[in-house]
C-alpha positions in Angstrom: -24.1 6.8 12.6 -25.0 4.8 9.5 -22.3 2.5 8.1 -24.4 1.2 5.3 -22.5 1.5 2.0 -24.2 3.6 -0.8 -25.8 1.3 -3.3 -23.3 2.1 -6.1 -20.3 1.3 -3.8 -22.0 -1.9 -2.6 -22.4 -2.9 -6.3 -18.7 -2.3 -6.9 -17.8 -4.3 -3.8 -19.8 -7.3 -4.9 -18.3 -7.1 -8.4 -14.8 -7.0 -7.0 -15.5 -10.0 -4.8 -17.0 -12.0 -7.7 -14.1 -11.1 -10.1 -11.5 -12.2 -7.5 -13.4 -15.5 -7.0 -13.9 -16.2 -10.7 -10.6 -15.0 -12.2 -7.9 -14.5 -9.6 -8.1 -17.4 -7.1 -7.8 -20.1 -9.8 -4.7 -18.4 -11.2 -3.2 -17.8 -7.7 -3.6 -21.6 -7.1 -1.2 -22.3 -10.0 2.4 -22.2 -8.9 3.5 -21.7 -12.5 1.7 -18.3 -12.4 4.3 -16.8 -10.1 7.7 -15.4 -11.0 11.0 -15.9 -9.2 10.1 -13.3 -6.6 6.7 -14.9 -5.9 4.5 -12.3 -7.6 2.3 -12.9 -10.6 4.1 -13.3 -13.9 3.7 -10.4 -16.2 2.5 -12.6 -19.1 -0.2 -13.9 -16.7 -1.0 -10.4 -15.3 -1.7 -8.6 -18.5 -4.7 -10.7 -19.6 -6.1 -10.4 -16.1 -5.7 -6.6 -16.3 -7.6 -6.6 -19.6 -10.5 -8.5 -18.0 -10.5 -6.0 -15.1 -10.7 -3.1 -17.6 -13.5 -4.8 -19.6 -15.4 -5.4 -16.4 -15.3 -1.7 -15.4 -13.2 -2.4 -12.3 -9.9 -0.7 -13.4 -8.3 2.0 -11.2 -11.2 2.7 -8.8 -9.2 5.5 -7.0 -8.9 7.6 -10.2 -11.5 10.0 -11.7 -13.7 8.6 -14.5 -12.2 11.2 -16.8 -8.8 9.5 -16.4 -10.2 6.0 -17.0 -10.9 5.2 -13.4 -14.0 4.6 -11.4 -14.1 7.7 -9.3 -14.7 6.1 -6.0 -14.6 8.0 -2.7 -12.1 6.9 0.0 -14.9 5.1 1.7 -15.7 3.3 -1.5 -12.0 2.4 -1.9 -11.9 1.0 1.6 -14.8 -1.4 0.8 -13.4 -2.4 -2.6 -9.7 -2.7 -1.7 -10.5 -5.1 1.1 -12.3 -7.3 -1.4 -9.6 -7.2 -4.1 -6.8 -8.1 -1.8 -8.6 -11.3 -0.8 -6.3 -12.5 -3.5 -2.6 -11.9 -3.3 -2.8 -10.9 -7.0 -5.7 -8.5 -6.6 -4.2 -5.0 -6.1 -1.9 -5.2 -9.1 -4.7 -6.6 -11.3 -6.9 -3.6 -10.7 -4.0 -1.1 -10.7 -4.3 -0.5 -7.0 -0.9 -1.9 -5.8 1.7 0.1 -4.0 3.6 2.2 -4.9 1.6 3.1 -8.0 -1.6 3.6 -6.0 -0.2 6.3 -3.7 1.7 7.9 -6.5 -1.4 8.2 -8.7 -3.4 9.7 -5.8 -0.8 12.3 -5.0 -0.2 13.3 -8.6 -3.9 13.7 -9.2 -4.1 15.9 -6.1 -1.1 18.2 -6.6 0.3 17.9 -10.1 -0.1 20.5 -12.8 -2.2 19.6 -15.8 1.0 19.2 -17.8 2.5 17.0 -15.2 -0.6 14.9 -15.0 -0.6 14.3 -18.7 3.1 13.4 -18.8 3.6 11.5 -15.6 0.2 10.4 -14.2 -1.9 9.3 -17.1 0.5 6.5 -18.3 0.4 5.0 -14.8 -3.4 5.2 -14.7 -3.5 3.5 -18.1 -1.2 0.7 -17.0 1.4 1.5 -19.6 4.2 2.2 -17.0 4.9 1.5 -13.4 6.2 4.1 -10.9 8.1 4.5 -7.7 8.7 7.0 -4.9 12.3 7.7 -3.8 12.6 8.8 -0.2 14.2 6.4 2.2 18.0 6.5 2.7 20.7 4.4 4.3 21.8 5.4 7.8 22.5 8.1 8.8 20.0 9.5 6.2 16.3 9.8 6.2 14.0 7.0 7.4 11.0 7.7 9.6 12.3 11.2 10.0 12.4 12.9 6.5 14.3 15.9 7.9 17.4 13.7 8.2 17.6 13.6 4.4 21.1 13.7 2.9 20.4 13.4 -0.8 20.7 16.9 -2.3 19.2 18.8 -5.2 21.4 21.8 -6.2 20.2 24.4 -8.6 21.9 24.4 -12.0 20.3 27.1 -14.2 16.8 26.0 -14.8 17.6 22.4 -13.7 18.4 20.6 -10.4 21.4 18.3 -10.0 20.7 15.3 -7.7 23.4 13.6 -5.7 23.0 11.0 -3.0 21.9 7.5 -2.2 18.5 5.9 -1.5 17.5 2.4 -0.5 14.4 0.1 -0.1 12.8 1.9 -3.0 9.8 -0.2 -3.8 9.2 -1.1 -7.4 12.3 0.7 -8.7 13.4 -2.3 -10.7 10.6 -1.9 -13.2 9.4 1.7 -12.6 9.5 4.2 -15.5 8.3 7.2 -13.6 9.7 8.3 -10.3 8.9 10.8 -7.6 12.1 11.9 -5.8 12.4 13.9 -2.5 15.7 15.6 -1.9 17.2 18.3 0.3 17.3 21.8 -1.1 18.1 23.8 2.0 18.9 23.4 5.7 15.5 24.5 6.9 14.0 21.7 9.0 10.4 22.3 7.8 11.0 23.8 4.3 14.2 22.1 3.4 12.9 19.3 1.1 11.6 19.5 -2.5 9.9 16.9 -4.6 10.7 16.2 -8.3 9.7 13.9 -11.1 12.2 12.0 -13.3 12.1 9.3 -15.9 14.0 6.0 -15.8 15.8 6.8 -19.1 17.5 9.9 -17.8 21.2 9.7 -17.2 22.9 10.4 -13.9 21.5 7.7 -11.7 21.7 3.9 -11.3 20.3 0.9 -9.5 23.1 -0.4 -7.2 21.3 -3.6 -6.3 17.9 -5.2 -5.7 17.9 -5.8 -1.9 17.0 -9.4 -0.9 14.1 -9.4 1.6 12.2 -11.9 3.6 9.6 -11.6 0.8 7.5 -12.0 -1.1 8.1 -8.9 -3.2 6.2 -6.4 -5.3 7.1 -6.2 -9.0 10.5 -4.3 -9.2 11.5 -5.3 -5.7 13.1 -3.0 -3.1 16.2 -1.3 -4.6 19.2 0.7 -3.6 19.8 3.7 -5.9 22.7 6.1 -6.5 22.5 9.6 -7.9 25.6 11.1 -9.3 24.4 14.2 -11.1 20.9 13.4 -12.4 19.6 16.7 -13.8 15.9 17.4 -13.5 14.2 20.4 -15.2 12.5 22.8 -12.8 9.2 22.2 -14.7 9.3 18.7 -13.2 9.3 20.0 -9.6 6.1 19.0 -7.6 4.6 22.0 -5.8 7.0 24.7 -4.6 10.6 24.7 -3.6 10.6 23.6 0.1 7.3 21.8 -0.2 8.7 18.3 -0.3 7.7 17.4 3.3 4.2 18.6 2.4 4.2 16.4 -0.7 5.1 13.4 1.4 2.5 14.1 4.0 -0.2 14.4 1.3 0.9 11.2 -0.3 1.4 9.1 2.8 -1.9 10.0 4.5 -4.0 8.2 2.0 -1.3 5.6 1.1 -1.1 4.4 4.7 -4.8 3.9 4.8 -4.9 2.0 1.5 -2.3 -0.3 2.9 -4.7 -1.1 5.7 -7.6 -1.6 3.3 -5.6 -4.2 1.4 -4.2 -5.9 4.5 -7.8 -6.5 5.8 -8.5 -8.5 2.7 -5.4 -10.7 3.4 -6.5 -11.1 7.0 -9.9 -12.2 6.0 -8.5 -14.6 3.5 -6.2 -16.2 6.2 -9.2 -16.7 8.5 -11.3 -18.2 5.7 -8.6 -20.8 5.0 -8.4 -21.6 8.7 -12.2 -21.8 9.1 -12.6 -24.1 6.1 -9.9 -26.4 7.4 -11.0 -26.8 11.0 -14.6 -27.3 9.8 -13.6 -30.5 8.0 -10.5 -31.7 9.9 -11.4 -34.5 12.3 -9.7 -35.1 15.7 -10.7 -37.3 18.6 -14.0 -38.2 17.2 -15.1 -34.7 16.3 -14.1 -31.7 14.2 -11.4 -29.2 15.2 -14.0 -26.4 14.8 -16.0 -27.9 17.7 -13.1 -27.4 20.2 -13.4 -24.5 22.6 -9.7 -23.6 22.2 -10.1 -23.3 18.4 -13.3 -21.2 18.7 -11.5 -18.8 21.1 -8.8 -18.3 18.5 -11.2 -17.7 15.7 -13.4 -15.4 17.7 -10.6 -13.2 18.9 -9.1 -12.7 15.4 -12.6 -12.1 13.9 -13.2 -9.4 16.4 -9.8 -7.7 15.8 -10.4 -7.7 12.1 -13.8 -6.0 12.6 -12.1 -3.4 14.9 -9.6 -2.7 12.1 -12.4 -2.3 9.5 -14.2 0.2 11.7 -11.0 2.2 12.2 -10.3 2.2 8.5 -13.8 3.4 7.7 -13.7 6.2 10.3 -10.4 7.5 8.8 -11.8 7.1 5.2 -14.9 9.1 6.1 -12.7 11.9 7.5 -10.5 12.0 4.4 -13.7 12.2 2.3 -14.7 15.3 4.3 -11.4 16.9 3.5 -9.7 16.3 6.9 -6.2 15.1 7.4 -7.3 12.3 9.7 -3.8 11.8 10.9 -4.8 10.5 14.3 -7.4 8.1 12.8 -4.9 6.9 10.2 -2.2 6.2 12.8 -4.7 4.1 14.9 -5.8 2.1 11.8 -2.2 1.6 10.7 -1.1 0.1 14.1 -4.3 -2.0 14.6 -4.5 -3.4 11.1 -0.8 -4.2 10.9 -1.1 -6.2 14.1 -4.2 -8.1 13.1 -2.8 -9.0 9.7 0.1 -10.7 11.4 -2.2 -12.3 14.0 -4.6 -13.6 11.4 -1.9 -15.2 9.4 -0.2 -16.7 12.5 -3.4 -18.1 13.9 -4.4 -19.6 10.5 -1.0 -21.3 10.2 -1.4 -22.7 13.7 -4.8 -24.1 13.1 -3.7 -25.6 9.7 -0.7 -27.2 11.3 1.9 -28.5 8.9 -0.4 -27.7 6.0 -0.3 -24.0 6.9 3.5 -24.0 7.2 3.8 -25.6 3.7 3.2 -23.9 0.4 0.0 -25.9 -0.1 -1.8 -22.7 0.9 -1.0 -19.0 0.6 -0.7 -18.7 4.4 3.1 -18.8 4.5 3.2 -16.1 1.7 0.8 -13.9 3.7 2.8 -14.5 6.9 6.1 -13.4 5.4 4.4 -10.4 3.7 2.6 -9.5 7.0 5.9 -8.9 8.9 6.6 -5.8 6.9 3.2 -4.2 7.8 4.5 -3.0 11.2 7.4 -1.2 9.4 6.3 0.3 6.1 5.0 3.9 5.9 6.1 4.5 9.5 6.9 1.8 12.1 4.2 1.1 14.6 6.2 2.8 17.3 6.3 6.0 15.3 2.5 6.0 15.0 2.1 5.3 18.7 4.2 8.4 19.4 2.0 10.4 17.1 -1.1 9.2 19.0 0.6 10.0 22.3 1.3 13.5 21.1 -2.4 14.0 20.1 -3.5 12.6 23.4 -1.3 14.9 25.5 -2.6 17.9 23.4 -6.2 16.9 23.5 -6.5 14.9 26.7 -10.2 14.0 27.2 -11.1 15.5 23.8 -8.9 12.8 22.2 -12.2 10.7 22.1 -14.9 12.3 20.0 -18.0 11.3 18.1 -17.7 13.7 15.1 
């Protein structure tokens, strides 16, 4: 079982690492580069994106014919980890959520006309996008079949009514993927659609304040009071909405993990650098056994997360769903991101708790990891179901 990266992927990985070190970390260190929501200012971001395009590092998840780099999922895993060593990395290379997952699913299932109209502008970086699924209680959360937002046929169009919330990026998105209820069938009752920000019949009720920091466009509550969507803007068939979400979330959950590993590594590097120079009781903090135990434990957990991600990525590249492997990676990496940030803050003391480093940013961001794209408890239930079905065959080498 050879985990050596193919030479062209290794070349990309090193180039992403070098770009982050040369162009992103200096910008990240400047407080003036961040907006009021603690993300990179757009006037700072656009020149960085131009440099990424010029360096041949733009949109690695997209085919070269669309202006991307055409990397496999394994290649994405290696490179996304490197790019999110900086908190500004994913958005610079056009790999940030939710655009990343939206591009991947549209490339997989969109018609050629839909790809030209809805996908290509996102790939080119001309517009941002959002996926509209989650609803306030008692609507759909982890269980999409509880969806209350409806899409009713109206000639050759669909009229949308309902309310959604925690819709990431909605504040700046131009293109939206919407999932709504079209029948009472539990498995075939949802349908996915595409709509544009400028269409009437919907509104942003509020940008929901969160523990932060936030993606561009925040997490918004939306209301639909008769938005009309042409049937030509339907994704896949009527009743295939659940299938669309499963196709999108499979890879999207794993790309979250890829990025989180970069932040976990960054946290530990900040900790290692500090304890290596910080003196205490006639020696360095790094010489203390208690400190080494903390560093060693997190380093091991990060490596476990990397192996789980790569196993799932390899299965996706083989055309498998890899749901079991993705759930394991999602739980493990969400946990280690929080553990890495928490350990690094502890080892840095007051410095880590301050804004003199990015650790407090990463710590607040890390708390969402155990919630987004399925809470950890949901993924553990998925794994339990697989185990009860497979028993001793749950563990395999293929």
